[in-house]
C-alpha angles and dihedrals in degrees: 000000000000121000090250093052091046090052092048091049092049090050091050091049091048091053091048091050091048091051091049092050093047102036105015091245144040119223125206119198118191118194140154129050124067096315128084115254118271138177134201139179133236121194105041097091093087096044101034108016092238142069121215134239127191105186122188110337093148088173088081126071118225093266090056090047090057091046091052093046092048094047090049090048091056092046093049094047089050090051099252098124104158106072143350134203116210118201112242090002110064144239127315134190117218113221131178113255122228110241098237093059094045091052090056095051111028099054093147093055093050089048092049093048095050093187091073095228104123124145121200139196118208120221105223115192120229114264092261089065101030119120134193090259095065105103127205098243094177087085132048113278114282113189094192090057095041108024096168088071098048092101089075089079110004126079117249112263097208134052088226092072091049092051092050093051094047091048090054093046092047093049092045092057096044100263129126120265113273119243126218 
């Protein structure tokens, strides 16, 4: 690892630790690109034995995602790890996540907990709020069953997807959008 990467990693870990000290948890939300949005927690492993993942669920705006994650955090810390009802958002089931799927999504959590032993619970919205992008993470990833998530492991099959990603990366780091 280069000195620059090591410094970036140390800064990320310091921010995560500060969030955990201040709020009891740090949330990471990943959006944009060819994948559906997802969120996961870092910092609950010690207090609750699990971290949380809310994958997909495009029905909910980002504020509702945070509300759901925080309500689930409280429930898990209090030992109620089967379901959670979130006022003005809806009901969620909490289901254990298979390790292979978690390792594809929650990269920051596995980096933070360097030992690699991280257990997750998935927040699954009730059927009334479920969308096609909510995967079943209790089983190993199956791209035939959940094709919107296949980009986690499979190469993009069109140049269009590559151009979109590079435009977002370029814009994120202050560059100009790339042209094809």
